[in-house]
C-alpha positions in Angstrom: 258.1 49.0 140.1 255.1 46.8 141.0 252.0 47.4 139.1 248.9 48.0 141.0 246.7 48.2 138.4 245.0 44.9 138.8 244.0 45.9 142.2 242.4 49.2 141.1 240.6 47.3 138.0 239.5 44.5 140.5 238.1 46.9 142.9 236.5 49.1 140.3 234.6 46.0 138.9 233.6 44.4 142.1 232.1 47.8 143.5 230.5 48.9 139.8 229.1 45.1 139.9 227.9 45.1 144.0 226.2 48.8 143.2 224.6 46.9 139.9 223.4 43.8 142.1 222.1 45.3 145.1 219.4 47.4 143.1 218.7 44.9 141.2 218.9 41.6 143.4 216.8 43.4 146.0 214.2 44.9 143.5 213.8 41.3 141.5 213.6 39.5 145.1 210.8 42.0 145.9 208.8 41.0 142.8 209.6 37.3 143.3 209.2 36.6 147.1 205.8 36.2 146.6 205.8 33.4 144.1 204.8 29.7 145.4 205.1 26.7 144.0 206.0 25.6 140.1 206.2 29.2 139.3 208.7 29.9 142.1 211.0 27.0 141.2 211.4 28.0 137.8 211.9 31.4 138.9 214.6 30.7 141.4 216.2 28.1 138.9 216.9 30.7 136.1 218.0 33.3 138.7 220.2 30.9 140.5 221.8 29.4 137.2 224.8 31.8 137.3 226.0 30.6 140.6 226.3 26.8 139.6 227.4 27.1 135.9 230.8 26.6 135.2 232.8 30.1 134.4 233.9 29.5 131.2 230.1 28.8 130.3 229.1 32.0 131.6 231.5 33.6 129.4 230.5 31.6 126.7 227.0 33.0 126.8 228.2 36.7 127.5 230.6 36.2 124.7 227.6 35.7 122.4 225.1 38.0 123.7 227.9 40.7 123.7 229.8 39.7 120.9 229.7 42.0 117.1 226.9 39.9 116.1 225.0 38.9 119.4 221.5 40.8 120.3 223.5 43.5 122.7 226.6 43.9 120.5 224.1 45.0 117.3 222.0 47.2 119.9 225.4 48.9 121.2 226.8 49.4 117.6 223.1 50.8 116.7 223.8 53.1 119.6 227.1 54.4 118.5 228.8 52.8 121.4 232.1 51.0 121.6 232.0 47.4 122.1 232.3 46.1 125.3 234.0 42.8 124.6 237.8 43.4 126.2 237.1 46.3 127.7 237.0 47.3 131.5 233.2 47.3 131.1 233.0 43.7 130.2 235.1 42.8 133.7 231.5 44.7 135.2 229.4 42.8 133.6 231.3 39.3 134.1 231.1 40.0 137.6 227.7 41.5 137.8 226.4 37.9 136.2 228.5 35.8 138.6 227.7 37.9 142.0 223.6 38.5 141.2 222.1 34.9 142.5 224.1 35.6 145.9 222.5 39.1 146.3 219.1 38.0 144.8 218.9 34.8 147.4 219.7 37.0 150.4 217.6 39.5 149.5 214.6 36.8 149.2 215.6 35.0 152.4 215.4 38.4 154.2 212.2 39.3 152.6 210.6 35.8 153.7 211.6 36.5 157.4 209.8 39.9 157.8 206.4 39.8 160.1 203.5 39.7 157.6 201.7 41.7 160.4 203.9 44.6 160.0 202.9 44.5 156.0 199.2 44.3 156.5 199.3 46.8 159.3 200.8 49.4 156.6 198.2 48.2 153.9 195.4 48.8 156.7 196.5 52.3 156.7 196.7 52.6 153.3 199.9 52.8 152.3 201.1 51.8 148.6 203.0 48.5 147.6 206.1 50.5 147.0 205.9 52.8 150.3 205.4 49.3 152.2 208.8 48.1 149.9 211.0 51.4 151.0 209.6 52.0 154.4 209.0 48.7 156.1 210.5 45.9 154.0 214.0 47.4 152.9 214.7 48.4 156.6 213.2 45.6 158.1 215.1 43.3 155.9 218.7 45.7 156.0 220.7 43.3 157.7 220.3 40.5 155.2 220.9 42.9 152.1 224.1 44.2 153.7 225.1 40.5 154.0 224.0 39.7 150.5 225.6 42.8 149.4 229.1 41.5 151.1 228.9 38.1 149.6 228.4 39.8 146.3 231.4 42.0 146.5 233.6 39.2 147.7 232.3 36.8 144.7 233.1 39.8 142.0 236.5 40.3 143.5 237.1 36.8 142.8 235.6 36.1 139.5 238.3 34.8 136.9 236.8 32.6 134.6 234.0 34.7 132.7 236.2 37.7 133.0 238.8 36.3 131.1 236.9 34.8 128.3 234.6 38.4 127.8 237.5 40.8 128.9 240.8 39.1 128.6 243.8 39.6 130.1 245.2 43.2 129.0 247.6 44.8 132.1 246.3 47.9 132.9 243.0 47.5 131.4 241.3 44.2 132.3 243.9 42.6 134.2 242.3 42.0 137.9 243.8 40.3 140.6 242.8 36.8 139.8 244.2 36.6 136.4 247.4 38.7 138.0 248.0 35.6 140.3 247.3 33.2 137.5 249.4 34.8 135.0 252.2 35.3 137.3 251.9 31.8 138.5 252.2 30.4 134.7 255.2 32.8 134.2 257.4 31.2 137.6 257.0 34.7 139.2 255.9 33.6 142.6 256.8 36.4 144.8 254.1 38.7 142.3 251.7 35.9 142.9 252.1 35.9 146.6 251.5 39.6 146.8 248.5 39.0 144.9 247.0 36.5 146.9 248.0 38.0 150.3 245.9 41.2 149.2 242.9 39.1 148.1 242.6 37.4 150.9 243.0 40.2 152.9 239.9 41.9 151.4 237.9 38.9 151.6 238.4 38.4 155.1 237.1 41.7 155.6 234.2 41.1 153.3 233.7 37.8 154.8 233.7 39.5 158.5 231.4 42.0 157.7 228.8 39.2 156.1 228.9 37.5 159.4 228.1 40.6 161.4 225.2 41.6 159.2 223.7 37.9 159.4 224.2 37.9 163.0 222.1 41.0 163.2 219.7 39.4 160.9 219.1 36.2 163.1 219.4 38.1 166.3 
């Protein structure tokens, strides 16, 4: 019987990480989009770095941070929590880290295109900044935010290197579709590899279609 657990594990990791980066990326973009000059360049470099670093480097950093002797690993142990290394939670962490820059960049770009007169009109009426954010900025930037979410989901779904390092390849527990493809190919099981390739390509095409749709709405 064909094991569908990699599909479930991948979709769970992609869905949870997308929800996290949507909130986190939108809030961080709001906090940073007014920055200018050298400070903006430094912040952008730091927040976008996971997008250009090799996945194995990201995986190494995550192992150091969440390992038994790492700062987050020690903190979790003191809180009585189980280690996240080589657990399904590690797949979510890896997917979140690699997809965050896409959401952040999309959200910031969407905020930068908002008509500033709308914001100044709201301030003139006495609206607090958080109300401006929720009632003007988010609705106006919504197509861009949705495009960023779709891109983040696609990136999470295809994550391999960092996930392999921090979560491993445990069938039924941490084995995602990209890992199922790699190890099926390495083992000569091309039929299984082709099935997973077809599934992940189909899901990615749907996600990219949504990205194009929302991006065209933003530009229109």
